[in-house]
LUMTIDREN-835127 format. One record per residue: residue number from 0; residue in one letter; x, y negated, z negated of N, C-alpha, C in turn. Coordinates in steps of 0.2 Angstrom, whole numbers, plus 5000, padded with zeros to 4 digits. Atoms other than C-alpha are relative to their C-alpha. Last residue first. Example, Ala and Ser with C-alpha at 12.3 -4.5 7.8 and 13.67 -1.06 7.14 Angstrom:
[rec 1 "s" [4996 5006 5001] [5068 5005 4964] [4996 4995 4997]] [rec 0 "a" [5004 5006 5000] [5062 5022 4961] [5004 4994 5000]] 
***
This chain:
[rec 288 "t" [5000 4994 4996] [5606 4424 4566] [4997 5006 4996]] [rec 287 "v" [4999 5002 4993] [5604 4406 4559] [5000 5007 5005]] [rec 286 "r" [4994 4998 4997] [5597 4410 4542] [5000 4998 5007]] [rec 285 "t" [4996 4999 5006] [5583 4403 4531] [5007 5003 5002]] [rec 284 "a" [4997 4993 5000] [5575 4394 4545] [5004 5001 4994]] [rec 283 "r" [5004 4995 5002] [5564 4379 4542] [5003 5007 4999]] [rec 282 "f" [5002 5001 5007] [5577 4366 4544] [4996 5005 4997]] [rec 281 "l" [4994 4998 5004] [5584 4374 4560] [4998 4999 4992]] [rec 280 "l" [4999 4993 5000] [5566 4374 4567] [5006 5002 4996]] [rec 279 "l" [5005 4997 5004] [5563 4356 4562] [5001 5007 4999]] [rec 278 "e" [4998 5001 5007] [5580 4350 4569] [4995 5003 4996]] [rec 277 "a" [4994 4996 5002] [5577 4359 4586] [5001 4999 4992]] [rec 276 "l" [5002 4993 5000] [5560 4351 4587] [5005 5004 4997]] [rec 275 "e" [5004 4999 5007] [5567 4334 4582] [4997 5007 5000]] [rec 274 "p" [4995 4999 5006] [5580 4336 4596] [4996 5001 4994]] [rec 273 "t" [4998 5007 5003] [5566 4339 4609] [5005 5001 4995]] [rec 272 "w" [4998 5001 5006] [5562 4354 4620] [5002 4993 4998]] [rec 271 "r" [4998 5006 5002] [5552 4357 4636] [5002 5001 4992]] [rec 270 "e" [5004 5001 5006] [5551 4375 4643] [5003 4993 4997]] [rec 269 "g" [5007 5004 4998] [5558 4375 4660] [4996 4999 4995]] [rec 268 "s" [5005 4995 4998] [5572 4388 4656] [4994 4997 5003]] [rec 267 "e" [4998 4998 4993] [5585 4374 4656] [4995 5005 5003]] [rec 266 "s" [5005 5003 4995] [5576 4366 4641] [5002 5002 5008]] [rec 265 "l" [5007 4997 5000] [5585 4377 4629] [4995 4998 5005]] [rec 264 "q" [5000 4993 4997] [5602 4371 4636] [4993 5004 4999]] [rec 263 "a" [4999 5000 4993] [5598 4353 4635] [5000 5007 5002]] [rec 262 "v" [5007 5002 4997] [5591 4355 4617] [5000 5000 5008]] [rec 261 "s" [5004 4994 5000] [5607 4363 4612] [4994 4999 5003]] [rec 260 "r" [4997 4995 4996] [5618 4349 4618] [4995 5006 5000]] [rec 259 "c" [5002 5002 4994] [5606 4337 4609] [5003 5004 5006]] [rec 258 "i" [5007 4999 4999] [5608 4346 4593] [4998 4998 5007]] [rec 257 "f" [5001 4993 4999] [5627 4347 4595] [4992 5001 5001]] [rec 256 "a" [4997 4998 4994] [5628 4328 4598] [4999 5008 5002]] [rec 255 "r" [5005 5002 4995] [5617 4324 4583] [5002 5002 5007]] [rec 254 "y" [5007 4996 5001] [5628 4334 4572] [4995 4999 5005]] [rec 253 "i" [4998 4993 4997] [5644 4326 4580] [4994 5005 4999]] [rec 252 "q" [5001 5000 4992] [5636 4309 4577] [5002 5007 5003]] [rec 251 "y" [5007 5001 4997] [5633 4313 4559] [4999 5000 5007]] [rec 250 "r" [5004 4993 5001] [5650 4320 4556] [4993 4999 5002]] [rec 249 "r" [4997 4995 4995] [5658 4304 4563] [4996 5006 5000]] [rec 248 "t" [5003 5002 4994] [5647 4293 4552] [5002 5005 5006]] [rec 247 "s" [4998 5006 4997] [5654 4303 4537] [4996 4998 5006]] [rec 246 "w" [4997 4998 4994] [5644 4316 4527] [5002 4993 5004]] [rec 245 "h" [4999 5007 4996] [5641 4310 4510] [5004 5002 5006]] [rec 244 "p" [5006 5002 4997] [5633 4326 4502] [5000 4993 5004]] [rec 243 "g" [5004 5006 5002] [5641 4335 4508] [5002 4998 4993]] [rec 242 "q" [5001 5001 5007] [5654 4348 4515] [4996 4993 4999]] [rec 241 "w" [5007 5001 5001] [5651 4351 4533] [4999 4999 4993]] [rec 240 "l" [5003 5004 4995] [5669 4350 4539] [4993 4998 4998]] [rec 239 "w" [4997 5007 5002] [5676 4358 4523] [4997 4995 5005]] [rec 238 "r" [5003 5001 5006] [5665 4374 4526] [5002 4993 4997]] [rec 237 "a" [5007 5002 4999] [5669 4374 4544] [4997 4998 4993]] [rec 236 "s" [5005 4995 5000] [5688 4375 4540] [4993 4997 5001]] [rec 235 "r" [5002 4999 5007] [5699 4362 4547] [4994 5005 4999]] [rec 234 "g" [5006 5004 5002] [5706 4365 4564] [4998 5001 4993]] [rec 233 "n" [4997 5006 5003] [5723 4373 4567] [4995 4995 4998]] [rec 232 "v" [4993 4999 5003] [5716 4384 4580] [5002 4994 4997]] [rec 231 "a" [5001 5001 5007] [5697 4380 4583] [5007 5001 4996]] [rec 230 "y" [5000 5007 5001] [5700 4376 4602] [4999 4999 4992]] [rec 229 "p" [4994 5004 4999] [5706 4394 4604] [5000 4993 4998]] [rec 228 "e" [4999 5002 4993] [5690 4402 4597] [5007 4996 5000]] [rec 227 "n" [4994 4996 4996] [5692 4411 4581] [5001 4998 5007]] [rec 226 "a" [4993 5001 5004] [5682 4399 4570] [5006 5003 5004]] [rec 225 "r" [4995 5002 4995] [5667 4399 4582] [5007 4999 4998]] [rec 224 "r" [5000 4995 4995] [5655 4408 4571] [5005 4999 5006]] [rec 223 "q" [4997 4994 5002] [5660 4397 4557] [5001 5005 5005]] [rec 222 "w" [4993 5002 4999] [5655 4381 4567] [5004 5006 4998]] [rec 221 "f" [4998 5000 4993] [5638 4388 4570] [5007 4999 5000]] [rec 220 "g" [5000 4993 4998] [5636 4393 4551] [5002 5000 5008]] [rec 219 "r" [4994 4996 5003] [5642 4376 4545] [5000 5007 5003]] [rec 218 "m" [4994 5002 4996] [5629 4368 4556] [5006 5003 4998]] [rec 217 "q" [5002 4997 4994] [5615 4378 4547] [5006 4998 5005]] [rec 216 "r" [4998 4993 5001] [5623 4373 4530] [4999 5004 5007]] [rec 215 "a" [4993 5000 5000] [5622 4355 4535] [5003 5007 5000]] [rec 214 "l" [4998 5001 4993] [5604 4357 4540] [5008 5000 5000]] [rec 213 "r" [5003 4994 4997] [5600 4363 4522] [5002 5000 5007]] [rec 212 "a" [4996 4994 5001] [5611 4350 4514] [4998 5006 5003]] [rec 211 "d" [5000 4998 5007] [5603 4336 4523] [5004 5006 4999]] [rec 210 "l" [4994 4996 5002] [5604 4328 4540] [5000 5000 4992]] [rec 209 "i" [4998 4999 5007] [5588 4321 4547] [5006 5004 5000]] [rec 208 "l" [5002 4994 5003] [5589 4315 4565] [5002 5001 4993]] [rec 207 "a" [4995 5000 5006] [5589 4297 4571] [4998 5006 4996]] [rec 206 "p" [5002 5001 5006] [5581 4300 4588] [5005 5000 4994]] [rec 205 "c" [4998 4994 5004] [5589 4297 4605] [4998 4999 4993]] [rec 204 "g" [4997 4994 4996] [5584 4285 4619] [5000 5006 4996]] [rec 203 "a" [4993 5000 4999] [5573 4272 4609] [5002 5007 5003]] [rec 202 "n" [4999 4996 4995] [5554 4273 4612] [5008 5000 5002]] [rec 201 "d" [4997 5004 4994] [5550 4267 4595] [5002 5004 5006]] [rec 200 "t" [5005 5005 4998] [5539 4273 4581] [5002 4996 5006]] [rec 199 "r" [5006 4997 4997] [5548 4289 4578] [4995 4995 5003]] [rec 198 "s" [4999 4999 4993] [5564 4280 4575] [4994 5003 5003]] [rec 197 "a" [5000 5007 4997] [5557 4273 4558] [5001 5001 5008]] [rec 196 "f" [5007 5002 4999] [5553 4291 4553] [4999 4993 5004]] [rec 195 "y" [5003 4995 4996] [5571 4297 4556] [4992 4997 5002]] [rec 194 "l" [4999 5002 4993] [5578 4282 4548] [4997 5004 5005]] [rec 193 "f" [5003 5007 4999] [5569 4285 4532] [5001 4998 5007]] [rec 192 "k" [5008 4999 4999] [5573 4304 4533] [4997 4993 5001]] [rec 191 "t" [5002 4998 4994] [5591 4299 4536] [4993 5002 5001]] [rec 190 "f" [5000 5006 4995] [5591 4288 4521] [4999 5003 5007]] [rec 189 "f" [5006 5003 5000] [5586 4304 4511] [5000 4994 5004]] [rec 188 "a" [5005 4995 5000] [5600 4317 4514] [4993 4996 5000]] [rec 187 "p" [5002 4998 4993] [5612 4302 4518] [4994 5005 5001]] [rec 186 "g" [4995 4997 4996] [5612 4295 4500] [4997 5002 5007]] [rec 185 "l" [5003 4998 4994] [5600 4283 4491] [5006 5003 5005]] [rec 184 "g" [5005 4994 5001] [5606 4282 4474] [4997 5003 5006]] [rec 183 "s" [4997 4995 5005] [5614 4265 4476] [4995 5005 4998]] [rec 182 "i" [5004 5001 5005] [5608 4256 4492] [5001 5006 4995]] [rec 181 "r" [5001 4994 5005] [5622 4255 4504] [4995 4997 4995]] [rec 180 "g" [5007 5001 5002] [5621 4241 4517] [4998 5005 4995]] [rec 179 "a" [5001 5007 5002] [5640 4239 4519] [4993 4999 4998]] [rec 178 "n" [4994 5004 5002] [5644 4258 4518] [4997 4993 4998]] [rec 177 "l" [4995 4996 5003] [5632 4273 4521] [5006 4995 4996]] [rec 176 "l" [5003 4997 5006] [5617 4263 4525] [5005 5004 4996]] [rec 175 "l" [5002 5006 5004] [5627 4253 4538] [4997 5002 4993]] [rec 174 "q" [4994 5004 5002] [5635 4268 4546] [4999 4995 4995]] [rec 173 "y" [4997 4996 5005] [5619 4277 4547] [5006 4997 4997]] [rec 172 "a" [5005 5001 5006] [5611 4262 4556] [5003 5005 4994]] [rec 171 "a" [4998 5007 5003] [5627 4262 4568] [4995 4999 4994]] [rec 170 "g" [4994 4999 5003] [5624 4281 4571] [5002 4993 4997]] [rec 169 "a" [5000 4997 5007] [5606 4279 4574] [5006 5001 4997]] [rec 168 "d" [5002 4993 5000] [5608 4266 4588] [5000 5003 4993]] [rec 167 "q" [4994 4997 4998] [5611 4248 4593] [4998 5008 5000]] [rec 166 "q" [4996 5004 4995] [5597 4236 4593] [5006 5004 5002]] [rec 165 "d" [5004 5002 4994] [5583 4247 4586] [5005 4997 5005]] [rec 164 "l" [5003 4994 4997] [5593 4257 4573] [4997 4997 5007]] [rec 163 "t" [4995 4997 4997] [5602 4241 4568] [4999 5006 5004]] [rec 162 "g" [4998 5005 4995] [5586 4232 4565] [5006 5003 5004]] [rec 161 "v" [5005 4999 4995] [5580 4247 4555] [5002 4996 5006]] [rec 160 "a" [4999 4994 4997] [5595 4246 4545] [4996 5002 5006]] [rec 159 "a" [4994 5000 4996] [5593 4228 4542] [5002 5006 5003]] [rec 158 "a" [5002 5003 4994] [5575 4230 4537] [5006 4999 5004]] [rec 157 "l" [5004 4995 4996] [5581 4243 4524] [4998 4997 5007]] [rec 156 "r" [4996 4995 4997] [5594 4231 4518] [4997 5005 5004]] [rec 155 "k" [4996 5003 4995] [5582 4217 4516] [5005 5005 5003]] [rec 154 "q" [5004 5001 4994] [5569 4227 4507] [5004 4997 5006]] [rec 153 "i" [5001 4993 4997] [5582 4233 4495] [4996 4999 5006]] [rec 152 "e" [4993 4998 4997] [5588 4215 4492] [4999 5007 5003]] [rec 151 "t" [4999 5004 4994] [5570 4209 4489] [5006 5002 5004]] [rec 150 "t" [5005 4998 4994] [5567 4223 4477] [5001 4997 5006]] [rec 149 "p" [5007 5003 5000] [5582 4218 4467] [4996 5003 5005]] [rec 148 "l" [5000 5006 4996] [5597 4230 4467] [4993 4997 4999]] [rec 147 "g" [5000 4999 4993] [5597 4243 4453] [5000 4993 5003]] [rec 146 "p" [5005 5002 4996] [5602 4239 4435] [5000 5001 5007]] [rec 145 "l" [4997 5004 4995] [5615 4249 4426] [4994 4998 5004]] [rec 144 "g" [4998 5006 5002] [5609 4255 4409] [5002 4995 5006]] [rec 143 "a" [4995 5000 5006] [5610 4273 4413] [5002 4993 4999]] [rec 142 "k" [5000 4995 5005] [5600 4271 4430] [5006 4999 4994]] [rec 141 "g" [4994 4999 5003] [5595 4258 4443] [5000 5006 4995]] [rec 140 "n" [4998 5004 5006] [5578 4252 4446] [5006 5001 4997]] [rec 139 "l" [5004 5007 5001] [5573 4256 4464] [5002 4996 4994]] [rec 138 "v" [4998 5004 4994] [5586 4270 4468] [4997 4993 4999]] [rec 137 "r" [4993 5002 5001] [5585 4277 4450] [5001 4995 5006]] [rec 136 "r" [4999 5006 5005] [5566 4276 4451] [5007 4998 4999]] [rec 135 "l" [5002 5006 4996] [5567 4287 4467] [5000 4994 4995]] [rec 134 "r" [4994 5002 4996] [5577 4300 4457] [4998 4994 5004]] [rec 133 "a" [4994 5002 5004] [5564 4301 4444] [5005 4997 5004]] [rec 132 "p" [5001 5007 5003] [5550 4302 4456] [5005 4997 4996]] [rec 131 "g" [5001 5005 4994] [5558 4317 4465] [4999 4993 4997]] [rec 130 "f" [4996 5006 5002] [5564 4327 4449] [4999 4994 5005]] [rec 129 "g" [5000 5004 5006] [5551 4340 4449] [5003 4994 4999]] [rec 128 "r" [4994 4999 5005] [5549 4347 4466] [5000 4995 4994]] [rec 127 "n" [5002 5000 5007] [5532 4345 4473] [5005 5002 4995]] [rec 126 "g" [5006 4996 5001] [5537 4338 4490] [4998 5001 4993]] [rec 125 "w" [4999 4996 5006] [5555 4331 4489] [4994 5005 4999]] [rec 124 "g" [4994 4996 5000] [5557 4325 4507] [5000 5004 4994]] [rec 123 "w" [5000 4994 4995] [5539 4320 4509] [5006 5004 5000]] [rec 122 "a" [5005 4995 5003] [5540 4310 4493] [4999 5006 5005]] [rec 121 "f" [4997 4997 5006] [5556 4301 4499] [4995 5005 4997]] [rec 120 "s" [4995 4995 4998] [5548 4298 4516] [5004 5003 4994]] [rec 119 "t" [5004 4994 4997] [5533 4290 4507] [5005 5005 5003]] [rec 118 "v" [5004 4996 5005] [5543 4279 4496] [4997 5006 5003]] [rec 117 "l" [4995 4997 5004] [5555 4273 4509] [4997 5005 4995]] [rec 116 "l" [4997 4995 4997] [5541 4270 4521] [5005 5004 4996]] [rec 115 "p" [5005 4994 4999] [5532 4260 4509] [5002 5006 5003]] [rec 114 "l" [5000 4996 5007] [5548 4250 4505] [4995 5005 5001]] [rec 113 "w" [4998 4993 4999] [5550 4245 4524] [4999 5004 4993]] [rec 112 "l" [4998 4998 5006] [5541 4228 4525] [5001 5007 4999]] [rec 111 "e" [4993 5002 5001] [5541 4220 4542] [5002 5002 4993]] [rec 110 "s" [4999 5004 5006] [5522 4221 4541] [5007 4997 4999]] [rec 109 "e" [5005 5006 5000] [5519 4228 4558] [5001 4995 4995]] [rec 108 "r" [4998 5004 4994] [5534 4239 4558] [4996 4994 5001]] [rec 107 "c" [4994 5004 5002] [5529 4245 4541] [5003 4996 5005]] [rec 106 "q" [5003 5006 5004] [5512 4250 4548] [5006 4996 4997]] [rec 105 "r" [5003 5004 4995] [5521 4261 4561] [4997 4993 4996]] [rec 104 "a" [4994 5003 4996] [5532 4269 4548] [4997 4995 5004]] [rec 103 "v" [4998 5005 5005] [5516 4273 4538] [5006 4996 5003]] [rec 102 "d" [5005 5005 5000] [5509 4281 4554] [5002 4995 4994]] [rec 101 "t" [4999 5004 4995] [5525 4291 4555] [4995 4994 5001]] [rec 100 "v" [4995 5004 5002] [5522 4298 4538] [5002 4995 5006]] [rec 99 "v" [5003 5005 5005] [5505 4304 4544] [5006 4995 4998]] [rec 98 "g" [5004 5005 4996] [5513 4312 4560] [4997 4995 4995]] [rec 97 "r" [4995 5005 4997] [5526 4321 4549] [4996 4994 5004]] [rec 96 "r" [4997 4999 4994] [5512 4328 4539] [5005 4995 5003]] [rec 95 "l" [4998 5006 4996] [5508 4326 4521] [5004 5002 5006]] [rec 94 "s" [4996 4997 4995] [5497 4339 4514] [5003 4995 5004]] [rec 93 "l" [5000 5003 4993] [5490 4331 4499] [5005 5003 5004]] [rec 92 "p" [4994 4999 4996] [5485 4339 4483] [4999 4997 5006]] [rec 91 "s" [5000 4995 4996] [5471 4331 4473] [5006 5001 5004]] [rec 90 "s" [4999 4993 5004] [5473 4321 4458] [5000 5006 5004]] [rec 89 "a" [4993 4999 5002] [5475 4305 4468] [5002 5006 4996]] [rec 88 "d" [5000 5000 5007] [5459 4308 4477] [5007 5001 4997]] [rec 87 "t" [5000 4993 5003] [5462 4305 4495] [5000 4999 4992]] [rec 86 "d" [5007 4999 5001] [5460 4289 4506] [4999 5007 4997]] [rec 85 "f" [5001 4995 4995] [5479 4290 4510] [4993 5002 5000]] [rec 84 "s" [5007 4997 5001] [5483 4274 4501] [4999 5005 5005]] [rec 83 "p" [5006 5002 4996] [5501 4270 4503] [4994 5003 4997]] [rec 82 "w" [5003 4994 4998] [5514 4271 4488] [4994 4999 5004]] [rec 81 "e" [4999 5000 4993] [5523 4254 4487] [4997 5007 5003]] [rec 80 "d" [5004 5005 4997] [5517 4251 4470] [5000 5000 5007]] [rec 79 "f" [4996 5005 4996] [5525 4267 4464] [4995 4995 5003]] [rec 78 "k" [4998 5005 5004] [5514 4275 4451] [5005 4995 5003]] [rec 77 "a" [5004 5006 5000] [5505 4284 4465] [5002 4994 4995]] [rec 76 "w" [4997 5006 4996] [5520 4295 4467] [4996 4994 5000]] [rec 75 "r" [4993 5001 5001] [5517 4309 4455] [5003 4994 5003]] [rec 74 "e" [5000 5003 5007] [5498 4308 4456] [5007 4998 4998]] [rec 73 "p" [5001 5007 5000] [5499 4311 4475] [5001 4996 4993]] [rec 72 "g" [5004 5001 5005] [5506 4329 4472] [4999 4992 5000]] [rec 71 "v" [4998 5006 5004] [5514 4332 4489] [4994 5000 4995]] [rec 70 "d" [5005 5001 5005] [5513 4348 4500] [5003 4995 4995]] [rec 69 "v" [4997 4999 5007] [5524 4345 4515] [4995 4999 4995]] [rec 68 "s" [5002 5003 5006] [5518 4346 4533] [5003 5002 4994]] [rec 67 "h" [4996 4997 5005] [5524 4350 4551] [4998 4996 4993]] [rec 66 "g" [5004 4995 5005] [5510 4346 4562] [5004 5002 4994]] [rec 65 "s" [5004 5004 5004] [5520 4331 4570] [4995 5004 4995]] [rec 64 "v" [4996 5004 5005] [5534 4342 4575] [4995 4996 4996]] [rec 63 "l" [4996 4996 5005] [5524 4356 4583] [5003 4996 4995]] [rec 62 "e" [5005 4997 5004] [5512 4344 4592] [5003 5004 4994]] [rec 61 "e" [5002 5005 5004] [5527 4333 4598] [4994 5003 4996]] [rec 60 "p" [4996 5002 5005] [5536 4348 4605] [4997 4995 4995]] [rec 59 "s" [4995 5004 4998] [5521 4354 4615] [5004 4998 4994]] [rec 58 "r" [5001 5007 5002] [5511 4369 4610] [5006 4996 5002]] [rec 57 "r" [4995 5004 4998] [5509 4387 4617] [4999 4992 4998]] [rec 56 "g" [4999 5002 4993] [5495 4396 4608] [5006 4996 5001]] [rec 55 "g" [4996 4996 4996] [5497 4406 4592] [5001 4997 5007]] [rec 54 "d" [5004 4995 4997] [5483 4398 4582] [5003 5004 5006]] [rec 53 "f" [5005 5004 4997] [5494 4384 4577] [4996 5004 5005]] [rec 52 "r" [5004 5004 5005] [5503 4393 4564] [4995 4996 5003]] [rec 51 "l" [5005 4995 5003] [5508 4406 4577] [4996 4996 4995]] [rec 50 "e" [5007 5001 4996] [5517 4391 4586] [4995 5005 4997]] [rec 49 "w" [5004 5006 5002] [5530 4392 4572] [4994 4999 5003]] [rec 48 "d" [5002 4999 5007] [5535 4410 4575] [4996 4994 4998]] [rec 47 "r" [5006 4996 4999] [5536 4406 4594] [4997 5002 4993]] [rec 46 "r" [5005 5004 4998] [5548 4392 4590] [4993 5004 5001]] [rec 45 "q" [5002 5005 5005] [5559 4402 4579] [4994 4996 5002]] [rec 44 "q" [5004 4996 5004] [5559 4415 4593] [4998 4996 4994]] [rec 43 "r" [5006 4999 4996] [5566 4402 4605] [4995 5004 4996]] [rec 42 "l" [5004 5006 5001] [5579 4398 4592] [4993 5000 5004]] [rec 41 "w" [5002 5000 5007] [5585 4416 4591] [4995 4994 4999]] [rec 40 "d" [5006 4996 5001] [5585 4417 4610] [4997 5000 4993]] [rec 39 "q" [5006 5003 4996] [5596 4402 4611] [4994 5004 4999]] [rec 38 "e" [5003 5005 5004] [5607 4409 4597] [4994 4996 5003]] [rec 37 "e" [5004 4997 5006] [5609 4425 4606] [4998 4995 4996]] [rec 36 "a" [5006 4998 4997] [5614 4416 4623] [4996 5003 4994]] [rec 35 "t" [4999 4994 4997] [5627 4406 4613] [4993 5003 5003]] [rec 34 "l" [5002 4994 5003] [5623 4388 4609] [5002 5006 5004]] [rec 33 "g" [5007 4999 5002] [5634 4374 4614] [4998 5006 4997]] [rec 32 "g" [5002 4993 4999] [5651 4375 4622] [4993 5002 4999]] [rec 31 "e" [5000 4999 4993] [5653 4356 4623] [4998 5007 5002]] [rec 30 "v" [5005 5004 4997] [5648 4354 4605] [4999 5001 5007]] [rec 29 "v" [5007 4998 5002] [5658 4368 4598] [4995 4997 5003]] [rec 28 "g" [5001 4993 4997] [5674 4364 4608] [4993 5002 4998]] [rec 27 "k" [5002 5001 4993] [5672 4345 4604] [4999 5007 5003]] [rec 26 "d" [5006 5002 4999] [5672 4349 4586] [4997 4999 5007]] [rec 25 "y" [5005 4995 5003] [5687 4360 4586] [4993 4997 5001]] [rec 24 "t" [5000 4995 4995] [5697 4348 4597] [4995 5005 4998]] [rec 23 "s" [4995 4995 5000] [5693 4334 4584] [4999 5005 5006]] [rec 22 "a" [5002 4993 5003] [5681 4320 4588] [5006 5005 5001]] [rec 21 "d" [4995 4997 5004] [5690 4304 4591] [4998 5006 4997]] [rec 20 "d" [4994 4999 4996] [5679 4299 4606] [5006 5003 4996]] [rec 19 "p" [4995 5005 5000] [5664 4302 4596] [5006 5001 5004]] [rec 18 "l" [4994 4997 5003] [5651 4314 4603] [5005 4994 4999]] [rec 17 "l" [5000 5000 5008] [5635 4304 4605] [5006 5002 4997]] [rec 16 "t" [5001 5007 5003] [5636 4298 4623] [5000 5000 4993]] [rec 15 "r" [4993 5004 4999] [5643 4315 4628] [4999 4993 4998]] [rec 14 "c" [4995 4999 5006] [5628 4324 4620] [5006 4996 5001]] [rec 13 "d" [4994 4997 4997] [5616 4316 4633] [5005 5001 4994]] [rec 12 "c" [4994 5003 5002] [5599 4314 4626] [5006 5003 5003]] [rec 11 "l" [4997 4998 5006] [5586 4321 4637] [5006 4996 4998]] [rec 10 "p" [4994 4996 5000] [5578 4311 4651] [5002 5002 4993]] [rec 9 "a" [4994 5003 5002] [5560 4305 4648] [5006 5004 5001]] [rec 8 "a" [4995 5000 4994] [5547 4314 4658] [5006 4997 4998]] [rec 7 "p" [4997 4994 4998] [5538 4319 4642] [5004 5001 5006]] [rec 6 "d" [5001 4998 4993] [5537 4301 4637] [5002 5007 5002]] [rec 5 "n" [4995 4996 4996] [5537 4299 4618] [4997 5002 5007]] [rec 4 "l" [4996 5004 4995] [5525 4286 4612] [5005 5003 5005]] [rec 3 "e" [5005 5004 4995] [5511 4296 4604] [5004 4996 5005]] [rec 2 "a" [5004 4995 4996] [5523 4309 4597] [4995 4997 5005]] [rec 1 "s" [5007 4999 5002] [5534 4295 4591] [4997 5005 5005]] [rec 0 "m" [5004 5000 4994] [5552 4297 4594] [4993 5001 4998]] 
***
């Protein structure tokens, strides 16, 4: 959901449309029950803490999300032909905001070539950590003597995923990149970042939220705290349910449903929340309670 395109009056995502019909009793119970009062208070405090970085004033969800940045060393990524020009010295640190990555996604929509967004979202996801460029080379070129897909095929699969995102939904796009449209070395933790930024350039109903190991740990915490509820009896352990790194499409939809249910609760007080703001705050947090 683009900060520029998002309509503040647009209805919130309905978790019931995202929750799979075959979701377990445990998963349904957690999603439909939503956040406890304590968890809602905790998330509101996370928002207040984040707003302090913006001179302390109240900010819209779009401002809070688009202003989230990751420090990137451009010289580490400029070796990729698809790395965009950011009008900065390649040797100078770059503070890569979500809003800037969204601009790259918008340019990709215009050109219909999606590799620049893959490279940029990959860099944004890795930041300054050491192995990011090497991991991306494996995606683009293969590894251990096994060649990767031709660049034209990677472009084709990325474009197909965005087309599925636009014409169906994030769950269908996730399913495609997880299975039939799989790109070797590109797992959910990073292809959901790609899909997320692609979804920010459109006015579709619900965003393609990022799901990675950190967010899965947060979900595991929510599920574990409800493990003694009647609906959880005989259910699989929370640790097993959220074990990655290749979460099923069903698990991804359950995650999105829980986030949207949480956002609906948080918005009941009159303060506007969005799914991507909740995702950002959960990603940043070191603990849930």
